[in-house]
VORONU-466209 format. One record per atom (N, C-alpha, C): y negated, x negated, z. Coordinates in steps of 0.001 Angstrom, whole numbers, plus 500000, padded with zeros to 6 digits. Example, Ala and Ser with C-alpha at 12.3 -4.5 7.8 and 13.67 -1.06 7.14 Angstrom:
<titors>
505690486810507800
504500487700507800
503300486800507800
502250487150507080
501060486330507140
499970487100507870
</titors>
This chain:
<titors>
414239375966367298
414421374913368741
415827375930369368
415630376875369519
416587377656370387
416430379209369217
417889380072369531
418340381134368890
416956381645368416
416136381785369342
415250383022369303
413723382271369147
413622381066368957
412263380392368949
412158379516367719
410974379425367395
410656378562366200
409593377486366427
409751376134366438
408451375255366739
408035374799365488
406350374691365069
405782374444363767
404905373144364488
405190372082363743
403924370826364432
403312370608362851
401868370142362858
401144369531362237
401130370430360661
400772369709359519
400517370224358495
399082370264358127
398221370597357272
397050370366356384
396778371625355651
395664371437355371
394968372778354383
393729371950353671
392872372665352745
391805372452352255
390771372885352891
389687372004353475
388465372465354331
387344373054352940
387444372109351631
386876372524350393
387550372089349431
386876371760348311
387635371474346991
387834370149347338
387339369245348326
387486367852348085
388211367320349218
387930368180350556
388531367375351737
389432368328352152
390443367887352695
391751368008353139
391542368013355016
391996368998355569
392097368925357118
393396369028357463
393572368006358465
394880367701359053
395210367950360321
396256368782360419
396491369062361891
397590367936362956
397437368383364383
398514367630364829
398823368481366171
398609369749366117
398901371217366853
400219371670366903
401011372148368185
402393372375368270
402033373792368189
402884374627367928
402967376158367928
404487377127368023
404698377911368682
405721378233369047
405835379648369052
406745379958367961
407103381580367317
408128382111368549
408005382939369261
408963383776369892
409675384764369373
410734384965369077
411361386418368444
411062387668369174
411109387837370152
411003388865370905
409563389893371169
408711388239371348
407120388897371107
406908389364369872
407179388640368701
406878388380367395
405644387812367393
405308386996367815
403598386301367925
403887384674367790
403088384347367152
402761382664367465
401542382291368490
402280381351369238
401083380873370381
401375379217370360
400100378605370865
399765377175370866
400700377099372010
401365375952371798
402538375343372676
402076373985373348
401674374126374644
401287373149375368
402175371937375576
401772370702375471
402251369260375809
401734368079376243
402572367798377485
402215366516378316
402041365482377246
401236364311377421
400945363173376796
400244363301375223
399773362222374695
399117361779373718
399731362482372203
399627363442371586
400351363813370493
400115362997369324
400952363031368231
401188362260367009
399600362517366398
399275361814365562
398034361974364616
398261362992363549
397109363836363327
397495364515362021
398098364231360668
399122365145360515
399656364994359255
400519366042358557
400707365727357268
401940366714356645
402730366047356038
403840366625355490
404851366034354441
405806365088355384
405602365397357019
406664364720357920
408143365578358023
409005365146358625
410299365533359022
410570366101360833
411058367081360675
410890367542362542
412619368192362528
413111367220363190
414571367471363742
414828367809364825
415697368774365413
416201368742366701
417442368223366603
417120367414368388
418305366284368643
418703367040370028
420193366925370328
420845367591371772
421661366791371942
421181366341372985
422270365321374168
422400365747375061
423539365853376077
423489365841377389
422815367106378176
422926367956377307
422190369406377509
420544369512377496
419904368497376938
418440368151376533
417948368422375088
417061369097374953
416671369402373574
415325368814373275
415291367891372417
414405366839371788
414291366842370471
412693367248369815
412249367169368449
411614366049368020
412557365253366693
412102363993366390
410977364415365284
410235363706365335
408998363312364020
408931362566363722
409285362330362001
409125360936361578
408192361295360106
407456360089360388
407002359845358986
405482360667358713
405247361371357366
403986362104357220
402894361296356457
401928361991356475
400668361076355619
399531361869356142
398682361264356208
397308361525356489
396558361853354938
397141361416354117
396179361644352901
395530360238352191
395609359389353524
395273357938353179
396380356959353351
397389357122354227
398583356336354176
399686357127354806
401078356249354548
401912357036355228
402312356262356487
402879357498357310
403254356749358693
404665356340358679
404889355445359760
406445354933360253
406586355392361504
406002356021362295
406064356146363310
406956357575363551
407477356928364904
408703358097365367
408505358637366786
408402360200366834
407933360591368016
408839361627368467
408769361601369658
409824362772370365
409214363621371269
409447364853371077
409079366068371836
410312366690372931
409916366019374241
411179366425374984
410823367945375733
411940368557375521
411573370281375829
412273370386376751
411650371368377703
412191372081379049
412024373053378971
412978374648378815
412571376120378605
413042376751379104
413195377950379478
413948378729379587
412878380309379099
413696381512379263
413121382747378638
411948382771379193
411509382477380659
410086382826381362
409255381517381040
409541380248381132
408833379125380961
409192378011379912
408044376949379574
407879375784378600
407271374825379065
408138373702379125
407164372284379271
408048371179378274
406909370538377957
407166369678376843
406053368491377142
406701367398376583
406144366205376617
406779365310375306
405122364695374881
405260363834373606
405512362512373930
406342361793373263
406706359903373488
406843359431372399
405897358393372076
406409357846370865
406857356685371096
408064356372370341
409135355549370648
408818353980369909
408720353213370783
408408351900370150
409369351045370259
410186350204369032
410853349754369351
410311348396368673
410466347166369374
410379346024369179
411345345016368356
411325344684366950
411854343730366432
412832344663365640
412847345733365267
413619346728364549
413583346299363066
414734345398362415
414390345072361300
415083346135360247
415760347098360741
415947348661359700
415363349582360048
414302349562360659
413322350603360826
412707351037359760
412487352327359129
412145352618357774
411021352684357499
410787352260356116
408996351958355915
408480353507355931
406830353288356282
406406354489356271
406481355309354778
406670356844354922
406727357805353890
406346358961354261
406351359521353405
406032361071353081
407151361958352073
407413363097352213
407794363886351298
409342363281351350
409716362749352614
411403362422352894
412396363807353141
413437363565353451
414021364294354147
414811363950355232
415363364751356380
415966364585357302
416995365517357782
418126365281358315
418951366064359248
419811365401360472
420450366122361336
420930365657362523
422405365690362561
423027364814362720
424239365008362863
424559364958364311
425201365235365541
425311365349366902
423893364606367757
423947363250367635
422680362751368122
422078361696367345
422572361601366123
421953361292365328
421315361539363895
419823361338363918
419119361783362621
419669360701361825
419498361114360249
419492360625358742
418266360966358535
417577359642357786
416498359837357236
416696359526355770
415932359982354823
416369359686353153
414943359629352460
414937358957351379
413966359151350034
412927358904350381
411831359645350088
410660359827350062
409205358915349206
407920359006349371
407277358114348730
406076357704349560
405706356392349292
404641355805349880
403487355280349259
402346355219349287
401178354846348533
401402353261348188
400834353517346867
401006351834346070
400648351973344769
400470350801343876
399388350928342548
400181351584341543
401291351695341881
402025352040340608
402712353799340454
403327354158339504
404163355675339867
402890356242340172
401670356539339571
400724357305340150
400146357409341221
400024355985341935
399422356071343118
400158356149344363
401867356508343850
402702356308344952
404116355727344336
404884355041345243
405760354258345004
407010354944345933
408416354626345031
409482355226345856
409588354382347380
410301355261348269
410420354619349521
411825354303349473
412551353982348530
413788353656348455
415096354555348511
416445354269348512
417509354820348436
418067354594349032
417965354172350427
418593353665351446
418954354630352665
419789354713353288
419797355840354473
419979354887355448
418508355649356355
418377355230357660
418767356106358605
419253355688359709
420075356460361077
419145356119362364
418688356964363138
418415356762364038
419400357202365378
419780356757366249
420537357417367188
419648357461368518
419637358638369111
418965359215370156
419435358218371621
420712358290371915
421686357403372863
421123356199372955
421106355326371851
420650353877371886
419847353459371475
418620354571371229
417306354134370610
417187353350369713
418083353227368759
418075351874367392
418072352677366261
417542352133364966
417859352227363674
418861351414363193
419506352006362408
420514351277361520
420494351742359692
420703350831358787
420361351043357729
421996350960357085
421953352028356246
423301352263355264
422537352081353728
423028351002353269
422843350427351733
423244351888351086
422785352250349944
423323353127349002
423064352803347724
423949352595346743
424306352243345614
423255353394344394
422109353245343733
421350354276343286
422079354847342007
423189354271341708
424118354743340660
424604355809340913
425005356200342391
425624357117342904
424850358681343129
423599358233343412
422590359132343676
421397359654342296
421760359101341347
420980359152340236
419252358901340410
419272357961341479
418207356965341911
417067358004342943
415975357014343648
415622357642344729
414848358900344359
414411359755345298
413813361108344957
412914361112346341
412048362381346257
410969362715347134
411309364459346926
410753364983348116
410858366543348022
411974366821347754
412802366409348764
414392366983348926
414537367952350089
415748368643349987
416111369108351051
417379368925351995
417554368371353336
418919367455353528
419155368911354682
420461369293355056
420894370177355408
422353369666356241
422712369511357583
423698369111358190
425052370348358421
426061369814358057
427147370936358474
428559370228358175
429175370366359325
430716370002359725
430834368469359525
429579368134360473
429640366295360629
428895365444359564
428583366460358077
428117365932356797
426659366310356641
425905365763355537
424818365904355325
424958366526353624
424124367332353528
424017367774352108
422307367814351772
422400366951350761
420791366857350111
420789367454348740
420237368335348928
419695369592347313
418317369347346874
418415369192345617
417013369064344833
416223367916344969
415065368351344523
413861366795344749
413523366425343596
412372365463343533
412021364831342615
412447363242342497
412710362983341398
412904361498340876
411658360607341444
411881359098342014
410576358812342481
410253357519341251
411156356870340563
410968355605339721
411012356222338480
410494355282337324
410281355508335955
411592355425335559
412587354518336244
413921353984335296
414648355290335828
414432356256337104
415369357033337122
415021358233336296
413825358637336132
413447359711335281
413952359222333625
414325358178333180
414397358007331767
415656358192331917
416682357831332718
418024358042332806
418498359571333191
417350360619333401
417281361901333576
416807362524332355
416976361811331415
416039362449329962
414596362431330568
413970362081330783
412583361882331459
412177362857332106
413073363641332683
412816364598333760
412919363826335303
411813364765335768
411914364079337357
412553365079338293
412715366243338324
413514367509338891
414844367007338863
415220367112339813
416908367049340026
417687368118340297
418955368098339587
419675369482339353
420911369079340480
421709369744341148
422590369441342055
422639368677343339
423499368578343692
423580368314345470
424337366758345675
423937366020346667
424490365156347152
424774364991348425
426523364427348837
426890364830350227
427333363361350841
426126363362351786
426642361963352525
427486362245353685
428405361397353505
429994361512354733
429824360636355849
</titors>
């Protein structure tokens, strides 16, 4: 979130061989101290989850971390949370806000193992999986791009031709650079895409969203 600070939210661990424990705590690593400390934040925090995305949005000098999606092992989340941060070298203040959007037809489906990146004050979300009855209990979350504008507080949808991206995928990495978003790696999430890839689910090469 800053040159010398790293923010960590959520995650999961095995309590035993059959039970997973999901976290919704927030931790801060400060480079000068070389240590982690639990970061306090006002307001109700998101439910515990893993496989969500966290992106830093900067607008008018303010810093906000956007948390989208993820899963608690039973259901995928479609909620969007903002952690508003005010900090200096000697102080830290943060507050959670759940973004409530009525009638947003372009809002992404609940998903996990998707990717996200930020260009300006806009967050791009792509890929991922959600629970279903096929594909080994998960189904593709689709191959369309969803954009969230922090300034307008709206979602917009950008249709993507599946043939141009080799099919929808999960577990990929998104990197923003020079006003563009680079998508690296991942796993194909439909049987059709895996067949077209020679039966392999792993994807080589990169995609560039301009």
